TIFIGU-356629 format. One record per residue (C-alpha): residue in one letter; x, y, z; residue number from 1. Coordinates in Angstrom, 1 decimal, decimal comma. Example, Ala and Ser with C-alpha at 12.3 -4.5 7.8 and 13.67 -1.06 7.14 Angstrom:
BEGIN
resn | x | y | z | resi
A | 12,3 | -4,5 | 7,8 | 1
S | 13,7 | -1,1 | 7,1 | 2
// end
This chain:
BEGIN
resn | x | y | z | resi
X | 71,8 | 83,2 | 82,3 | 1
X | 70,4 | 80,3 | 81,3 | 2
X | 66,9 | 80,9 | 79,7 | 3
X | 64,0 | 78,4 | 78,6 | 4
X | 61,3 | 79,6 | 76,8 | 5
X | 57,6 | 79,1 | 75,6 | 6
X | 55,0 | 80,5 | 73,7 | 7
X | 51,8 | 79,6 | 71,8 | 8
X | 52,9 | 82,5 | 69,5 | 9
X | 56,9 | 81,0 | 68,5 | 10
X | 57,8 | 84,5 | 67,1 | 11
X | 57,0 | 86,3 | 70,3 | 12
X | 59,3 | 83,4 | 71,7 | 13
X | 62,2 | 84,1 | 68,9 | 14
X | 62,2 | 88,0 | 69,1 | 15
X | 62,5 | 87,4 | 73,4 | 16
X | 64,9 | 84,9 | 72,7 | 17
X | 66,7 | 87,2 | 69,8 | 18
X | 66,4 | 90,5 | 72,5 | 19
X | 68,1 | 88,7 | 75,6 | 20
X | 70,7 | 86,6 | 73,8 | 21
X | 72,2 | 90,2 | 72,8 | 22
X | 71,9 | 91,0 | 76,5 | 23
X | 74,3 | 88,1 | 77,2 | 24
X | 71,9 | 85,4 | 78,2 | 25
X | 71,5 | 81,7 | 76,9 | 26
X | 68,3 | 81,3 | 75,4 | 27
X | 66,4 | 77,8 | 74,3 | 28
X | 62,8 | 78,2 | 72,5 | 29
X | 60,8 | 75,2 | 73,0 | 30
X | 57,6 | 75,0 | 70,3 | 31
X | 55,6 | 72,7 | 72,5 | 32
X | 54,6 | 72,3 | 76,3 | 33
X | 54,9 | 68,4 | 75,9 | 34
X | 58,7 | 68,9 | 74,6 | 35
X | 59,4 | 71,6 | 77,5 | 36
X | 58,0 | 69,1 | 80,3 | 37
X | 59,8 | 66,1 | 79,1 | 38
X | 63,2 | 68,0 | 78,5 | 39
X | 62,7 | 69,6 | 82,4 | 40
X | 62,2 | 66,2 | 83,8 | 41
X | 65,3 | 64,6 | 81,7 | 42
X | 67,6 | 67,2 | 83,2 | 43
X | 69,8 | 67,3 | 86,0 | 44
X | 70,7 | 70,7 | 85,5 | 45
X | 67,9 | 73,4 | 85,2 | 46
X | 68,1 | 76,4 | 84,0 | 47
X | 68,2 | 79,6 | 85,7 | 48
X | 64,8 | 80,8 | 84,5 | 49
X | 61,4 | 79,4 | 82,8 | 50
X | 59,4 | 82,0 | 80,8 | 51
X | 56,4 | 81,6 | 79,8 | 52
X | 53,0 | 82,5 | 78,2 | 53
X | 50,5 | 82,7 | 80,5 | 54
X | 47,9 | 81,5 | 77,8 | 55
X | 50,0 | 78,2 | 78,0 | 56
X | 47,6 | 76,7 | 80,1 | 57
X | 44,6 | 77,1 | 82,3 | 58
X | 45,6 | 78,5 | 85,8 | 59
X | 42,4 | 77,1 | 87,2 | 60
X | 43,1 | 73,8 | 86,2 | 61
X | 46,7 | 73,8 | 85,9 | 62
X | 49,0 | 74,8 | 89,2 | 63
X | 52,5 | 75,3 | 87,8 | 64
X | 54,4 | 75,4 | 91,3 | 65
X | 52,3 | 72,3 | 93,0 | 66
X | 53,4 | 70,4 | 89,5 | 67
X | 57,1 | 71,4 | 89,1 | 68
X | 56,7 | 70,3 | 93,6 | 69
X | 55,4 | 66,7 | 92,5 | 70
X | 58,1 | 66,5 | 89,9 | 71
X | 60,6 | 67,6 | 91,6 | 72
X | 61,4 | 70,4 | 89,1 | 73
X | 63,4 | 72,9 | 90,6 | 74
X | 62,8 | 76,2 | 88,5 | 75
X | 61,7 | 79,3 | 89,0 | 76
X | 59,0 | 80,2 | 86,5 | 77
X | 57,6 | 83,8 | 84,9 | 78
X | 54,8 | 84,9 | 82,4 | 79
X | 55,9 | 87,7 | 80,3 | 80
X | 52,5 | 88,8 | 79,7 | 81
X | 50,9 | 87,7 | 83,1 | 82
X | 47,6 | 90,5 | 82,8 | 83
X | 47,6 | 90,7 | 86,4 | 84
X | 50,0 | 92,8 | 87,6 | 85
X | 50,8 | 93,3 | 91,4 | 86
X | 53,0 | 96,3 | 90,9 | 87
X | 53,2 | 99,4 | 88,7 | 88
X | 56,5 | 97,6 | 86,8 | 89
X | 56,2 | 94,0 | 85,5 | 90
X | 60,1 | 93,6 | 86,2 | 91
X | 59,2 | 94,6 | 90,2 | 92
X | 56,0 | 92,6 | 89,5 | 93
X | 58,1 | 89,7 | 88,6 | 94
X | 60,4 | 89,8 | 91,2 | 95
X | 57,6 | 89,9 | 94,2 | 96
X | 55,4 | 86,8 | 92,2 | 97
X | 58,8 | 84,7 | 92,8 | 98
X | 59,1 | 85,3 | 96,2 | 99
X | 55,5 | 84,7 | 96,9 | 100
X | 55,1 | 81,9 | 95,0 | 101
X | 58,1 | 80,0 | 94,6 | 102
X | 60,6 | 80,8 | 97,7 | 103
X | 58,8 | 77,7 | 99,6 | 104
X | 60,0 | 75,5 | 96,7 | 105
X | 63,3 | 76,9 | 95,8 | 106
X | 65,9 | 78,7 | 98,5 | 107
X | 67,4 | 81,8 | 95,8 | 108
X | 67,7 | 85,1 | 96,2 | 109
X | 66,1 | 86,6 | 93,5 | 110
X | 67,5 | 89,7 | 93,7 | 111
X | 70,6 | 88,9 | 91,0 | 112
X | 67,6 | 88,2 | 88,0 | 113
X | 66,5 | 92,6 | 88,7 | 114
X | 68,6 | 93,5 | 86,1 | 115
X | 67,4 | 90,6 | 83,4 | 116
X | 63,5 | 90,9 | 84,5 | 117
X | 64,4 | 95,3 | 83,5 | 118
X | 65,7 | 94,5 | 79,9 | 119
X | 62,8 | 91,7 | 79,2 | 120
X | 60,1 | 94,4 | 80,5 | 121
X | 62,0 | 97,2 | 78,1 | 122
X | 60,9 | 94,9 | 75,6 | 123
X | 57,6 | 93,6 | 76,7 | 124
X | 56,6 | 97,5 | 77,0 | 125
X | 57,7 | 98,7 | 73,8 | 126
X | 55,3 | 100,2 | 71,6 | 127
X | 56,6 | 98,4 | 68,9 | 128
X | 55,9 | 94,9 | 70,2 | 129
X | 53,3 | 95,1 | 73,3 | 130
X | 50,6 | 95,4 | 70,7 | 131
X | 51,6 | 92,1 | 68,8 | 132
X | 51,6 | 90,4 | 72,2 | 133
X | 48,3 | 88,3 | 73,0 | 134
X | 46,3 | 89,5 | 76,4 | 135
X | 48,4 | 93,1 | 76,2 | 136
X | 46,7 | 95,0 | 73,6 | 137
X | 44,7 | 98,3 | 74,6 | 138
X | 40,8 | 97,8 | 75,4 | 139
X | 39,1 | 99,8 | 72,4 | 140
X | 37,0 | 103,0 | 73,6 | 141
X | 33,7 | 102,0 | 75,3 | 142
X | 30,9 | 103,1 | 72,4 | 143
X | 28,8 | 105,5 | 74,4 | 144
X | 25,8 | 102,8 | 72,8 | 145
X | 26,8 | 100,9 | 75,1 | 146
X | 26,5 | 103,0 | 78,2 | 147
X | 22,7 | 103,3 | 79,5 | 148
X | 23,6 | 105,2 | 82,0 | 149
X | 24,6 | 108,9 | 80,6 | 150
X | 26,7 | 109,3 | 84,4 | 151
X | 28,5 | 106,1 | 84,0 | 152
X | 29,9 | 107,7 | 81,0 | 153
X | 30,7 | 110,7 | 82,0 | 154
X | 32,4 | 109,3 | 84,8 | 155
X | 34,3 | 107,1 | 82,3 | 156
X | 35,2 | 110,3 | 80,4 | 157
X | 36,4 | 112,4 | 83,5 | 158
X | 38,5 | 109,6 | 84,9 | 159
X | 40,1 | 108,1 | 82,2 | 160
X | 44,3 | 108,6 | 82,7 | 161
X | 45,0 | 109,9 | 79,2 | 162
X | 45,6 | 113,5 | 80,7 | 163
X | 49,3 | 113,2 | 81,4 | 164
X | 49,9 | 112,0 | 77,7 | 165
X | 47,6 | 114,8 | 75,8 | 166
X | 49,3 | 117,7 | 78,4 | 167
X | 52,6 | 116,3 | 77,3 | 168
X | 52,1 | 116,2 | 73,5 | 169
X | 50,5 | 119,8 | 74,2 | 170
X | 53,3 | 121,3 | 75,9 | 171
X | 56,3 | 119,7 | 74,9 | 172
X | 57,0 | 118,4 | 78,1 | 173
X | 60,5 | 117,1 | 78,3 | 174
X | 60,9 | 113,1 | 78,7 | 175
X | 62,8 | 113,7 | 82,5 | 176
X | 59,5 | 115,5 | 83,7 | 177
X | 57,1 | 113,3 | 81,9 | 178
X | 58,9 | 110,4 | 83,7 | 179
X | 58,3 | 112,1 | 87,1 | 180
X | 54,9 | 113,5 | 86,3 | 181
X | 53,9 | 109,5 | 85,5 | 182
X | 55,5 | 108,3 | 88,4 | 183
X | 52,9 | 110,8 | 90,8 | 184
X | 50,0 | 109,4 | 88,5 | 185
X | 50,7 | 105,8 | 89,3 | 186
X | 50,5 | 106,7 | 93,0 | 187
X | 48,0 | 109,6 | 93,2 | 188
X | 46,2 | 107,8 | 96,0 | 189
X | 49,7 | 108,3 | 97,7 | 190
X | 51,5 | 111,5 | 99,3 | 191
X | 54,8 | 111,3 | 98,4 | 192
X | 57,9 | 112,9 | 99,8 | 193
X | 61,2 | 113,5 | 98,0 | 194
X | 62,4 | 110,5 | 99,8 | 195
X | 59,3 | 108,3 | 98,3 | 196
X | 60,0 | 109,6 | 94,9 | 197
X | 64,0 | 108,7 | 94,9 | 198
X | 62,6 | 105,3 | 96,2 | 199
X | 60,3 | 105,1 | 93,4 | 200
X | 63,0 | 105,5 | 90,7 | 201
X | 65,1 | 103,0 | 92,1 | 202
X | 62,4 | 100,3 | 91,8 | 203
X | 62,8 | 101,4 | 88,2 | 204
X | 66,4 | 100,8 | 87,6 | 205
X | 66,9 | 104,7 | 87,8 | 206
X | 68,6 | 107,1 | 90,0 | 207
X | 68,2 | 110,8 | 90,9 | 208
X | 69,3 | 113,0 | 93,8 | 209
X | 67,2 | 115,0 | 95,7 | 210
X | 68,7 | 118,2 | 94,8 | 211
X | 67,7 | 117,2 | 90,7 | 212
X | 64,2 | 115,9 | 92,1 | 213
X | 63,5 | 119,2 | 93,1 | 214
X | 64,5 | 121,1 | 90,1 | 215
X | 62,1 | 118,8 | 88,5 | 216
X | 59,5 | 119,3 | 90,0 | 217
X | 59,6 | 122,8 | 90,4 | 218
X | 60,1 | 123,0 | 86,3 | 219
X | 57,5 | 120,4 | 86,3 | 220
X | 54,8 | 122,3 | 88,4 | 221
X | 55,7 | 125,4 | 85,8 | 222
X | 54,7 | 123,5 | 82,7 | 223
X | 51,3 | 122,9 | 84,4 | 224
X | 50,8 | 126,4 | 85,8 | 225
X | 51,1 | 127,8 | 82,5 | 226
X | 49,7 | 125,2 | 80,2 | 227
X | 45,5 | 127,0 | 80,4 | 228
X | 44,0 | 123,4 | 79,3 | 229
X | 45,7 | 121,6 | 82,2 | 230
X | 43,2 | 119,6 | 84,4 | 231
X | 45,5 | 118,5 | 86,5 | 232
X | 47,9 | 119,5 | 89,7 | 233
X | 50,6 | 118,9 | 92,1 | 234
X | 49,5 | 119,4 | 95,1 | 235
X | 52,4 | 120,4 | 98,0 | 236
X | 51,8 | 120,3 | 101,6 | 237
X | 54,4 | 119,8 | 104,4 | 238
X | 57,1 | 118,5 | 101,7 | 239
X | 54,9 | 116,1 | 100,6 | 240
X | 53,5 | 116,1 | 96,8 | 241
X | 50,8 | 114,2 | 95,2 | 242
X | 49,2 | 114,1 | 91,7 | 243
X | 45,3 | 115,5 | 91,5 | 244
X | 42,9 | 115,6 | 88,9 | 245
X | 40,3 | 117,9 | 88,5 | 246
X | 37,3 | 118,5 | 86,5 | 247
X | 37,5 | 121,9 | 84,0 | 248
// end
């Protein structure tokens, strides 16, 4: 695909370009919004996708979709560091974002972008690259001195979501089982059947058979059962499973 990239962090654009070029895409980097705008207005054939920094402009003041409609620029656009995800993964978020915001302007099937989105997500979410991207830094732990209500602090401590990472380190949990555990935790408000979990794998570009899933679920529950410090469980009722956090 032919891709245009713009970021206020020029080096970020370059790394994204290098990564996607290695995947077979043709990438063009722009140093200023003015250069990007002039180029788009002058082209007869648009790129397949515009990848932008969310901080390129103030979204409350400037609506890029309305601007493209007004100037008759027909190109899909995503923000690689969008801080407000609609879904559990960036790849799915970008596809749904395009369908919600741009299908009224563009008559396109965005399913062909899924491989590209997964490749971009792998880079953006990588532990080596993510800390250097604007809007994606993990917040620092809130100091107790800023918490006036001790019960509020207690609530934060009891409900932070790092328990599965501590569990993985403590038990040397294999990556395939940790991935299953991650899916269950992300969807902790739902009771999931094996079919539901299989679909979550597919949405993330992975595949697993129901038989393999049953084996992995059994192994995961054994790890949880054998860990005396574990403060969560996988609740099972009528062939449905749910991640449950509890206090110990």
